[in-house]
Every structure is written in structure tokens, then in C-alpha cells.
C-alpha positions in Angstrom: -53.8 3.4 -193.9 -52.1 6.4 -192.3 -48.8 5.6 -190.6 -46.9 7.9 -188.3 -45.2 8.5 -184.9 -45.6 10.4 -181.7 -43.6 13.6 -182.1 -42.2 14.1 -178.6 -39.3 11.7 -179.2 -37.6 14.3 -181.4 -36.3 17.2 -179.3 -35.2 20.7 -180.2 -37.0 20.7 -183.5 -40.0 22.8 -184.7 -43.1 20.9 -185.6 -42.6 21.9 -189.3 -39.1 20.3 -189.1 -40.6 17.2 -187.7 -43.2 17.2 -190.5 -40.5 17.6 -193.1 -38.6 14.7 -191.6 -41.8 12.5 -191.5 -42.4 13.3 -195.2 -38.8 12.4 -196.1 -39.0 9.0 -194.5 -42.5 8.2 -195.8 -44.8 8.8 -192.8 -48.2 10.1 -193.5 -49.4 11.1 -190.0 -48.2 12.6 -186.8 -49.5 12.2 -183.2 -48.6 15.6 -182.0 -47.2 16.0 -178.4 -49.0 18.8 -176.7 -47.8 19.0 -173.1 -47.5 22.4 -171.5 -44.5 24.4 -172.5 -43.0 23.9 -169.0 -43.2 20.3 -167.8 -40.9 17.6 -166.4 -42.4 14.5 -168.0 -40.1 12.0 -169.8 -40.9 11.5 -173.5 -43.0 14.7 -173.4 -43.0 17.4 -176.0 -44.8 20.7 -176.6 -45.1 20.9 -180.4 -48.2 23.1 -180.4 -48.7 25.8 -177.7 -52.4 25.1 -177.2 -52.7 27.7 -174.5 -51.8 30.5 -177.0 -53.0 29.1 -180.4 -53.7 31.9 -182.8 -55.6 31.8 -186.1 -52.4 32.7 -187.9 -50.6 29.6 -186.3 -53.6 27.4 -187.3 -53.2 28.6 -190.9 -49.5 27.9 -190.8 -50.0 24.4 -189.6 -52.7 23.6 -192.1 -50.5 24.8 -194.9 -47.6 22.7 -193.6 -49.9 19.6 -193.5 -50.6 20.1 -197.2 -46.9 20.9 -198.1 -45.5 17.8 -196.3 -48.5 15.5 -197.0 -48.7 14.7 -193.3 -51.9 14.8 -191.3 -52.2 15.2 -187.5 -53.9 12.0 -186.3 -54.2 13.2 -182.7 -53.1 15.7 -180.1 -51.4 14.0 -177.3 -51.3 15.0 -173.6 -50.8 12.2 -171.0 -50.7 13.1 -167.3 -52.4 11.9 -164.2 -55.9 13.3 -164.4 -56.8 12.0 -161.0 -53.7 13.3 -159.2 -54.1 13.4 -155.4 -52.9 17.0 -155.2 -56.0 19.2 -156.1 -53.9 22.0 -157.4 -51.9 19.8 -159.7 -55.0 18.0 -160.8 -56.7 21.3 -161.7 -53.7 22.4 -163.7 -53.7 19.1 -165.7 -57.5 19.3 -166.2 -57.3 22.9 -167.5 -54.5 21.9 -170.0 -56.3 18.9 -171.3 -59.4 21.0 -171.9 -57.2 23.5 -173.8 -55.8 20.5 -175.9 -59.4 19.4 -176.7 -60.4 22.9 -177.8 -57.2 23.2 -179.9 -57.9 19.9 -181.6 -61.3 21.1 -182.6 -59.9 24.3 -184.1 -57.3 22.4 -186.0 -59.7 19.8 -187.3 -57.8 17.0 -185.5 -60.2 14.2 -184.8 -58.6 12.7 -181.6 -57.1 13.7 -178.3 -55.1 11.2 -176.4 -54.8 11.2 -172.6 -54.4 9.1 -169.4 -57.0 8.6 -166.7 -54.5 8.2 -163.8 -55.2 7.3 -160.2 -55.3 8.8 -156.7 -53.4 6.3 -154.7 -54.8 7.7 -151.5 -58.3 6.5 -152.3 -59.9 3.1 -153.0 -60.7 2.0 -156.6 -64.4 2.7 -156.4 -63.8 6.3 -155.3 -61.3 6.7 -158.2 -64.0 5.5 -160.6 -66.5 8.0 -159.1 -64.1 10.8 -159.7 -63.2 9.5 -163.2 -66.9 9.4 -164.0 -67.5 13.0 -163.0 -64.4 14.4 -164.8 -64.5 12.3 -168.0 -68.2 12.9 -168.5 -67.4 16.6 -168.6 -64.3 16.1 -170.8 -66.2 14.0 -173.3 -69.0 16.5 -173.4 -66.4 19.2 -174.2 -64.8 16.9 -176.8 -68.2 16.3 -178.5 -68.9 20.1 -178.5 -65.6 20.5 -180.4 -66.2 17.6 -182.8 -63.4 15.6 -181.2 -63.1 12.1 -179.7 -61.2 11.4 -176.5 -59.0 8.3 -176.2 -57.3 6.7 -173.2 -53.9 5.0 -173.6 -53.7 1.7 -171.7 -50.3 2.1 -170.0 -50.5 1.2 -166.3 -47.8 3.8 -165.6 -45.8 1.9 -162.9 -43.3 4.8 -162.9 -45.8 7.0 -161.2 -45.7 5.0 -158.0 -42.7 4.4 -155.8 -43.6 0.7 -155.4 -44.0 0.2 -159.2 -47.7 -0.7 -159.0 -50.2 0.7 -161.5 -50.6 4.4 -161.5 -53.8 4.3 -163.6 -57.2 2.7 -163.5 -57.4 2.1 -167.2 -54.8 -0.6 -168.2 -56.9 -3.8 -168.7 -60.1 -5.1 -170.3 -61.7 -5.4 -166.9 -61.1 -1.7 -166.2 -62.0 -0.7 -169.7 -65.4 -2.2 -169.2 -65.9 -0.1 -166.1 -64.6 3.0 -167.9 -67.1 2.6 -170.7 -70.0 1.6 -168.3 -69.4 4.8 -166.3 -69.0 7.0 -169.4 -70.8 5.2 -172.3 -70.4 7.8 -174.9 -69.2 6.6 -178.3 -66.8 9.6 -178.3 -64.6 7.9 -175.6 -62.3 5.1 -176.7 -58.8 3.7 -176.6 -55.4 4.5 -177.9 -54.5 0.9 -178.0 -50.9 0.0 -177.1 -50.3 -3.8 -177.4 -46.9 -3.7 -175.7 -48.3 -3.1 -172.2 -50.9 -5.9 -172.7 -48.1 -8.2 -173.6 -46.0 -7.7 -170.5 -49.1 -7.8 -168.4 -49.8 -11.2 -170.0 -53.1 -10.0 -171.4 -53.9 -11.4 -174.9 -53.4 -8.3 -177.1 -54.9 -10.0 -180.2 -58.1 -11.0 -178.3 -58.4 -7.5 -176.8 -58.0 -6.0 -180.3 -61.0 -8.1 -181.4 -63.1 -7.6 -178.3 -62.8 -3.8 -178.3 -62.7 -3.1 -182.0 -65.5 -0.5 -181.7 -63.6 1.4 -179.0 -60.2 1.4 -180.6 -59.6 4.8 -182.2 -55.8 4.8 -182.7 -53.1 2.2 -182.3 -49.6 2.8 -180.9 -46.9 0.7 -182.6 -44.6 -0.1 -179.7 -42.9 -3.4 -179.0 -41.6 -5.0 -175.8 -39.1 -7.6 -174.7 -40.4 -9.8 -171.8 -37.7 -11.7 -169.9 -39.6 -14.7 -168.7 -36.7 -15.9 -166.5 -36.6 -12.5 -164.7 -40.4 -12.6 -164.4 -40.1 -15.9 -162.5 -37.6 -14.2 -160.1 -39.5 -10.9 -159.6 -43.1 -11.8 -160.2 -45.6 -9.8 -162.0 -45.4 -6.9 -159.5 -41.8 -6.5 -160.6 -38.4 -5.6 -159.1 -38.6 -3.6 -155.9 -34.9 -3.0 -155.0 -32.1 -1.3 -157.0 -34.3 -0.2 -159.9 -32.3 1.5 -162.7 -35.1 4.0 -163.4 -38.7 4.5 -162.3 -40.2 2.1 -164.8 -37.6 -0.6 -164.3 -39.7 -3.6 -163.1 -36.8 -6.0 -164.1 -38.6 -8.2 -166.6 -39.9 -6.0 -169.5 -38.3 -3.5 -171.7 -40.0 -1.2 -174.3 -38.3 -1.5 -177.7 -38.8 -0.4 -181.3 -41.3 -2.4 -183.3 -39.4 -5.3 -185.0 -37.0 -5.8 -182.1 -39.3 -7.3 -179.5 -41.8 -10.1 -178.9 -44.8 -8.9 -180.9 -45.5 -10.5 -184.3 -46.5 -7.4 -186.2 -47.6 -9.3 -189.3 -50.0 -11.3 -187.1 -51.1 -8.1 -185.3 -51.7 -6.2 -188.5 -53.7 -9.1 -189.8 -56.1 -8.8 -186.9 -56.3 -5.0 -187.5 -57.4 -5.9 -191.0 -59.8 -8.5 -189.7 -61.6 -6.0 -187.5 -61.7 -3.4 -190.2 -59.5 -0.9 -188.3 -59.5 2.3 -190.4 -57.6 4.6 -188.0 -53.9 5.4 -187.7 -50.9 3.2 -186.7 -48.4 5.4 -184.8 -45.0 4.5 -183.5 -44.4 5.5 -179.9 -40.6 5.5 -179.6 -39.5 4.7 -176.0 -36.5 2.5 -176.9 -33.7 3.7 -174.6 -31.1 2.2 -177.0 -32.1 4.8 -179.6 -32.5 7.9 -177.5 -29.0 9.5 -177.1 -29.8 12.3 -179.6 -32.1 13.0 -182.5 -29.9 11.0 -184.9 -30.3 7.9 -182.7 -34.1 8.6 -182.3 -34.3 8.8 -186.1 -32.4 5.5 -186.5 -35.0 3.9 -184.3 -38.0 5.5 -186.1 -36.6 4.5 -189.4 -35.9 0.9 -188.3 -39.5 0.6 -187.2 -40.8 2.2 -190.4 -38.9 -0.2 -192.6 -40.1 -3.1 -190.5 -43.8 -2.1 -190.5 -44.2 -0.5 -193.9 -43.8 -3.7 -195.9 -46.3 -5.4 -193.7 -48.9 -2.7 -194.3 -48.1 -2.6 -198.0 -48.3 -6.4 -198.2 -51.7 -6.6 -196.8 -53.0 -3.7 -198.9 -51.8 -5.5 -202.1 -53.6 -8.7 -201.3 
């Protein structure tokens, strides 16, 4: 099974340098961050300039994949596709379409994105707008031999009150997503950490949506049950340290949180998952610089690789 990481966590490096690092550690895949060159998102990166992708650059990247024995598992661009400002929304939509076309040209099978939410409108209107937009996006993906996948983070940092900033974070909402846009080319980039802090059974969700899970993010979480009993599931409202600080959950490197990855990987094997497991590094304790980020990535690698190898040898 291919095993990699989302590239945006490493800053100030070329994509080829990230590929060389991945090969050195033992990773075999990269989920390539493809935000616009100018953006203000945290954890974002722009490792491929999809707006200006030339045939010469495509040839360079394919040669580097062969040299470093690392494949691109997905092109990643996560913004609020239902943003209430129509000018911003149009810009996000145009960029996502450019990412989809670039993935087709690079023979990358998947593009990862968010749905988002317009907080000024009720849920049914959000789903109406989602249906119109994602029907078009999926058709573009299919025309370019690409599948589109939605990551299930609720994005509480997008809202001042810390409430969900997307309409795509739970099995209930996935059912409506897939009912509205039933194409087999639309699925999930499955992140178990968010399900865990939302108190949704990530193992049952993995089983229930096995046909819609295209890619899996390896990200862990620490849930402080005592703090949860103080703040409630809606989270802390006052004196938040940062926009995602709900007071009772913290994203961490796999192996340092609450998820039993051996059990989780066992269910991946049970459902016949044949895609890529990819570390999404958002552990603030390993984020001061690239050396710290690499320490986190390598800790996660050495925690997960023996689990993967152990199952493969059985």
C-alpha cells in the first residue's frame, strides 16, 4: 500500500526537494498541496502552480516521480467552495477547476477539496448550491479522468462562533451529498480524527462508506473528556488561543493521540481499501520549522510503517 503525507507542512522547499526527503524516509506517495501562489490559509502550500502548468514542467515532475520512487496520490486544494462572497467563491471555483485539469494532465487520480458553507443561508439552500456546483465539478473531473474527494473536517475555524463551517462532516451529511451528486467519481478523503472528536464512530463509518473512501488521512487527535464536560460539544467560546481552539480536542501526530492505528488499519484491510494512507501533519508541537515538521512526520512514519508491514506479512 502507498504511504505518504500532505506536502504543505514543509515550507520553503521545492516539490522535488520534498520528493527527495520522502524517498529518504521511505514514503512512497505525496498528497500535493496546490493552493494558489498567493493565499493566507494555514497549513496551505503551492507546490504545483496549476494556473501556469507547462508541458515542460509536467515532464520534470514525471521524471522526478520515477527518480524518487514517489507517486502523487492527489492534488489538494481545500477552501470554502460555498463562500458567501460571490467574488471570493468564483475565485475559489476557478482555482479548483484548474487543479482538476492539472491532475488530469499529470495522471494524478484524485483531487481533494472541501464543500464549505454559506452561513447566511439555511442548510437546504446550501445543499441546493452544492448540488449545482459539484455536479459541474464532478463532470469536469470525469472529463479529465479524475475523481473528486471531499475531506470531512467541519472547519470550526471558519466561523467566529466555532460552529461547523462545512456541510460535509458527518455520515448524515455524506448521505445527502451522495444523494444530490450520485456519481461514483465523488467520494471522501477520510479523516478519522475529526470523527473521533465529534464522537462519531470512525471504524463503523469506515465500514459503512467503504465504496466512497478514495484516500485516507492519517491524523490523530487528543480528546480531553473533562474539558468536553465543561465546554460541551460546541466547544469553548471565550479566550480561544486560536481559531480552531474549541478547548477539548487537539490534532496530533499519529501515535501520540487516541486513535488505535493497528485497529484502524485492520478495518482498512477488512474493507479491502486499496488507496493511499497519507499523513496530514497539523501537530503544533512539531511546527516551529522544517526540522520540527520532519521530526513529526518521521515519528508518524515509524509508528505506522510497522503496522502496515505487519498486516502485509500476515
